[in-house]
C-alpha positions in Angstrom: 83.3 124.1 72.8 86.8 124.5 71.8 88.7 124.0 75.3 91.9 124.5 76.7 92.4 120.6 77.2 96.1 121.0 79.2 94.1 122.1 82.1 91.9 119.1 82.1 93.7 116.1 80.6 95.9 114.6 83.0 98.4 111.7 83.4 96.1 109.1 84.0 92.5 110.5 83.1 90.2 113.5 82.4 89.2 116.0 85.1 87.9 119.3 85.3 85.3 121.7 86.2 81.6 121.0 84.8 81.0 123.0 82.5 83.4 125.8 82.8 86.4 123.3 81.7 84.6 121.0 80.1 80.9 119.7 79.1 78.7 117.1 77.0 79.6 118.7 73.4 83.3 117.8 74.8 82.2 114.5 76.2 80.8 113.5 72.9 84.3 114.0 71.2 86.2 112.2 73.8 84.0 109.1 73.0 84.6 109.8 69.3 88.4 109.7 70.0 88.4 106.9 72.5 86.8 104.4 69.7 89.4 105.9 67.2 92.3 105.5 69.1 91.3 102.1 70.6 89.9 100.7 67.3 87.0 99.7 69.1 83.8 97.9 67.7 82.2 97.8 71.4 83.0 99.8 74.2 81.4 99.9 78.0 80.7 102.5 80.4 79.7 103.4 83.7 79.2 106.3 85.7 79.1 107.6 89.5 76.6 109.9 91.1 77.6 113.5 90.7 74.7 115.1 89.3 76.7 115.6 85.8 77.9 112.3 85.1 74.8 110.8 83.7 74.7 113.4 80.9 78.6 113.2 80.5 78.1 109.3 79.6 75.5 109.7 77.3 77.3 112.0 75.5 80.2 110.3 74.9 78.3 107.0 74.3 76.9 109.1 71.4 80.2 109.8 70.2 81.2 106.5 70.6 78.4 104.9 68.7 78.4 107.5 65.9 81.8 105.9 65.2 80.3 102.5 64.7 81.2 101.3 68.2 78.7 99.1 70.0 77.9 100.6 73.4 76.8 98.9 76.4 76.1 101.2 79.3 76.3 99.8 82.8 74.7 103.0 84.4 75.8 103.7 88.4 78.7 101.8 89.2 82.1 102.4 91.0 85.0 102.4 89.4 86.4 99.0 90.0 82.9 97.7 88.9 83.4 99.0 85.5 87.3 97.7 85.5 85.0 94.2 86.3 82.9 94.5 82.9 85.9 96.0 81.1 87.6 92.7 82.2 84.9 90.2 82.0 83.3 91.8 78.7 87.1 91.9 77.0 85.6 95.6 76.4 87.2 99.2 76.2 85.6 101.2 79.3 85.0 104.5 80.4 83.9 105.2 83.9 82.5 108.6 84.5 83.7 110.2 87.8 86.0 112.4 89.5 87.0 110.5 92.0 87.2 112.3 95.5 87.4 115.9 94.2 84.4 118.3 94.8 81.1 118.3 93.5 81.3 120.6 90.6 84.3 118.4 89.2 84.0 115.2 86.5 86.4 113.5 85.2 86.5 110.3 82.7 88.9 107.2 83.6 89.1 105.2 80.6 90.9 101.7 80.0 91.4 98.9 77.3 89.8 95.9 77.1 90.5 93.7 80.1 91.1 96.7 82.0 94.1 97.7 81.0 95.3 101.3 82.0 94.8 104.0 79.2 97.5 107.0 80.2 99.6 110.0 78.6 102.1 106.9 76.8 99.3 104.4 76.3 96.8 106.2 74.3 95.5 109.7 76.2 98.1 111.9 74.4 96.6 110.5 70.8 93.0 111.1 72.6 93.8 114.8 73.7 95.2 115.4 70.1 91.8 114.3 68.4 89.6 116.0 70.5 91.8 119.3 70.3 91.7 119.2 66.5 88.0 118.3 66.0 87.3 121.4 69.1 89.3 123.9 67.9 88.0 124.9 64.7 85.1 121.8 63.8 87.7 121.2 60.8 88.3 117.6 60.2 85.3 116.6 63.0 85.0 112.7 62.7 83.2 111.6 59.5 80.0 109.3 61.3 80.0 105.1 60.1 78.0 104.1 57.5 76.5 101.9 60.6 76.3 103.8 63.6 76.9 101.6 66.6 73.8 100.6 69.2 73.5 101.5 72.4 72.0 99.0 75.6 72.0 98.9 79.0 73.5 95.7 81.2 73.6 95.5 84.9 76.8 94.2 86.2 76.6 94.6 90.0 75.6 90.9 91.3 78.3 89.7 88.8 80.8 91.9 90.4 80.1 90.9 93.8 80.1 87.2 93.2 83.6 87.6 91.4 85.0 89.5 94.2 83.2 86.7 96.9 85.0 83.9 94.6 88.7 85.1 95.6 88.0 85.3 99.5 86.4 82.7 101.4 84.0 84.3 103.7 83.0 81.0 105.0 84.9 80.6 107.9 84.5 84.6 109.3 82.9 84.8 113.0 80.3 87.4 113.2 81.7 91.2 112.9 80.4 94.5 113.6 81.3 96.6 110.6 81.1 100.4 110.1 80.8 101.3 106.7 81.1 105.5 105.4 80.4 105.7 101.9 80.7 109.2 101.9 77.3 109.5 100.0 79.7 108.0 97.3 79.5 104.6 95.4 80.0 102.6 98.2 76.5 103.1 98.9 75.8 101.2 95.6 78.2 98.5 95.8 78.5 97.8 99.5 75.3 96.5 100.4 75.1 93.8 97.4 79.1 92.5 97.8 78.2 92.2 101.9 74.7 90.9 101.6 75.5 87.3 102.1 78.2 87.5 104.3 78.1 87.3 108.3 78.3 91.0 109.2 76.2 93.2 110.9 76.5 96.4 108.8 76.1 99.8 110.4 75.7 102.2 107.2 77.1 105.6 107.2 76.0 108.2 104.1 75.2 105.5 101.9 72.6 107.7 100.1 74.1 108.7 96.6 74.7 112.5 96.3 77.3 113.8 94.2 77.1 117.2 96.1 78.9 115.2 99.3 76.6 116.6 102.1 78.4 115.5 105.0 82.2 115.3 104.0 84.2 115.1 100.8 84.9 111.9 99.9 88.4 111.4 100.3 89.3 109.1 103.5 93.0 109.8 103.4 92.2 113.3 105.0 91.9 112.9 108.5 88.8 115.2 108.7 86.9 113.0 106.8 86.7 109.6 108.7 86.2 111.8 112.0 82.4 110.7 112.2 83.8 107.0 110.9 86.1 107.1 114.4 83.3 108.5 116.5 80.8 105.8 115.1 83.1 103.0 115.5 83.7 103.5 118.9 79.9 104.3 120.0 78.5 101.1 118.1 81.6 99.1 120.1 82.4 97.9 116.7 84.7 95.2 115.6 85.8 97.6 112.4 85.5 101.3 110.4 85.6 101.3 106.3 85.6 104.4 104.2 85.7 104.6 100.7 86.1 107.4 98.7 83.8 108.9 96.0 83.9 106.1 93.5 84.7 103.5 96.0 88.0 102.3 94.2 89.9 103.1 97.5 89.2 101.7 101.1 90.4 103.1 104.1 90.3 101.1 107.6 90.0 101.7 111.0 90.3 99.5 114.0 88.2 98.9 117.2 89.8 101.6 118.5 89.1 104.0 116.1 92.5 104.5 115.0 93.0 104.5 111.3 95.1 101.9 110.3 98.1 102.4 107.6 97.3 101.2 104.2 100.6 99.8 104.1 100.0 97.6 107.0 96.7 96.6 105.1 99.3 96.1 101.6 101.0 93.5 104.0 98.0 91.8 105.4 96.8 91.3 102.1 100.3 90.7 100.5 100.6 87.7 102.9 97.2 86.3 102.3 97.3 86.6 98.3 100.8 84.8 98.9 99.6 82.0 101.0 96.4 81.6 98.0 99.3 81.0 95.6 101.4 78.6 97.7 103.7 81.2 99.3 105.4 82.2 96.1 105.0 85.0 93.8 106.0 88.9 93.2 104.2 91.9 94.9 104.5 95.5 93.8 104.7 98.3 96.6 105.5 101.9 95.5 108.5 103.5 97.4 106.6 105.6 99.9 104.9 102.2 101.6 106.6 101.2 105.0 109.8 99.0 105.3 107.1 96.3 106.8 105.5 95.6 103.1 108.7 94.1 101.5 109.7 92.3 104.7 106.6 90.6 104.8 106.3 89.7 101.5 109.9 88.2 101.8 108.8 86.3 105.3 105.8 84.8 103.4 108.0 83.4 100.1 107.4 86.2 97.6 109.5 88.5 95.9 108.8 92.1 96.7 109.4 94.7 93.8 109.4 98.8 94.3 108.1 101.0 92.0 107.3 104.9 91.0 104.6 106.0 92.6 101.4 106.3 90.1 98.6 103.4 89.3 100.1 103.5 85.8 103.4 102.7 86.8 102.3 100.1 89.6 100.1 98.0 86.9 103.0 98.1 84.4 105.0 96.3 86.6 102.5 94.1 87.6 101.9 93.1 83.7 105.8 93.1 83.3 106.2 90.5 86.4 103.4 89.0 86.8 102.8 90.1 90.1 99.6 88.6 92.2 99.1 91.4 94.3 100.2 95.7 94.2 99.8 98.3 97.3 100.2 102.3 97.3 100.2 104.0 100.1 97.1 105.6 98.8 94.8 103.0 99.9 95.1 101.6 96.3 95.4 98.0 95.6 95.6 95.7 92.8 95.3 92.1 91.9 96.3 90.0 89.2 92.7 88.1 89.7 90.9 91.2 89.0 92.7 92.0 85.7 95.8 93.9 87.5 93.5 96.8 88.1 92.7 98.3 91.7 90.1 97.2 93.8 89.6 98.9 97.4 86.6 96.2 97.5 88.6 93.2 97.5 90.8 94.5 99.9 88.0 95.2 102.5 86.8 91.4 102.0 90.9 90.3 102.7 90.8 92.1 105.8 87.3 90.7 106.9 88.4 87.5 106.1 91.4 87.9 108.3 89.9 89.4 110.9 86.9 87.2 111.4 89.4 83.9 111.1 90.7 84.5 114.6 89.2 86.0 117.8 91.8 88.9 118.3 91.0 92.4 117.7 91.5 94.5 114.9 94.8 96.4 116.2 96.1 93.2 117.5 95.9 91.3 113.8 97.4 94.5 112.1 100.1 95.1 114.7 102.1 92.5 113.1 102.2 94.3 109.8 102.8 97.8 111.2 106.4 97.6 112.9 108.0 101.4 112.4 107.3 105.0 112.9 105.7 107.1 109.7 105.1 110.7 109.2 102.1 110.0 106.6 102.5 112.4 103.6 103.5 116.2 105.0 103.0 119.0 102.0 104.9 122.0 101.6 104.3 125.1 99.3 107.3 126.0 97.5 108.2 128.4 94.7 111.5 126.6 94.0 110.8 122.9 93.8 114.4 122.1 92.2 116.3 124.3 93.8 114.7 122.7 97.4 115.3 119.6 96.4 118.9 120.1 95.4 119.4 121.9 99.3 118.3 118.6 100.8 120.4 116.5 98.5 123.2 118.6 98.9 122.5 118.3 102.9 122.6 114.3 103.2 125.4 113.9 100.3 128.4 111.8 101.7 127.0 111.1 105.0 128.4 107.7 106.2 126.0 104.8 105.8 123.4 107.0 104.2 122.4 106.4 100.4 120.4 108.0 97.6 118.5 107.2 95.0 116.4 109.1 92.5 113.7 106.5 91.1 111.4 109.0 92.3 112.1 112.4 93.5 115.0 111.7 96.1 114.8 108.8 98.4 117.4 109.2 101.2 118.2 106.1 103.6 120.1 105.1 106.7 120.1 102.3 109.0 117.2 103.3 111.0 115.3 105.9 108.8 114.4 106.6 105.4 112.4 109.4 103.6 111.1 110.6 100.4 110.8 114.0 98.6 109.0 114.3 95.4 107.5 117.4 93.5 103.9 117.7 93.0 103.7 117.6 89.1 100.1 119.6 89.1 101.0 121.9 92.1 104.0 123.7 93.5 104.6 121.6 96.5 107.1 119.0 97.6 105.5 115.9 99.0 107.7 114.4 102.1 107.0 110.9 103.8 109.4 109.7 106.3 109.9 106.5 108.5 112.0 105.3 111.2 112.5 102.3 113.5 110.9 104.9 116.7 109.0 108.1 117.1 111.8 109.9 118.1 113.9 109.4 115.3 111.0 109.9 113.0 110.3 113.1 114.3 113.9 114.3 114.2 114.5 113.5 110.4 111.2 114.4 109.8 111.7 118.0 111.6 115.8 118.9 110.1 114.5 117.9 106.4 111.1 120.5 106.7 113.1 123.2 107.6 115.3 122.9 104.9 112.3 122.5 102.6 110.4 125.5 104.0 114.0 127.8 105.1 
């Protein structure tokens, strides 16, 4: 299948519609290219619950083994469980998932040994070039190794759970009632094992593994997808609700009132706990659209905050460069030094349960300390001329007293009582706006002024 890989090879992964944009024949070539580029003599492969995932994973394994690499198949897993296997086994890894995308999509998240990310600048461009060469004409197709690699199976779920529980002390957690919405994704596979020994009454929602997502999209950042969870938390009079995305590497939190907790507040809470674990010292990474609360809390607890661009490759690069103990994003991705700098929503969830269960108050009171400002959330606007609209907003704020700008990632404008960031999407004709202020009225005024200019 000759393919237009420009449509499916993204900044950090491979993602597209199956079989229209890619299929098992291409997956086999990706397996061969992955081994060639990483120079791996062994790899580990896992997959989610989508109908196309097992076949794609098997095809990738064939391609890898044909070039001489021994393959360990860990079967159904969450993305962070694949990162765990890559770290524990010290092997390059490939995870077959399209995360929160609709059912007809699938993809590959690849990493080097120790869960180090593979992105455009760290091998993905070379993998794409090889697959394009091999798929285009058949010329230069990879020569099989004299001795093909072996393919074996291994279960890593209990080891994954034990590793996570070794990083959070659950011994002082009071009994909690916890509603978990797995969205028919891989949380339904991992949560029962991870939570098995905890003093929690688990109320499961949509734990059946079903890659057609019959109940709602597995994207908890979209408010419509946590409506059921919010209602169930209230109906059960639960202490907390947790929602995982399709591949269960992100976790969104709902308090006892059925209200969503900002991922920035979770970042600040977990940062404070990780700093305490490390004697009040350490660097914490946060992207530039997390709340002002995050760097404030990090400094208050003795740490050093470092601000980065949006995107997991930037967070992971900064974590490796600075030796950071933790990193968090507005999108509910949470990264831990003690998890090979990789992201795991499950470990963040365990931190929140330990913090909640280690005191007597409700979650809303606990997180109020970490949620200090009024935020707009991310607002997307469809525009024909991204650069022109950005320039107009920049001109509006140039030279204003007490206002500074920077362009680390899009345009960030900061005043004494508010800030906003405006970023173009890399893949769609969108501008993404995030606004925060010291009070709701100021936030709304800044938000409406900027949106009026963007949408003029």
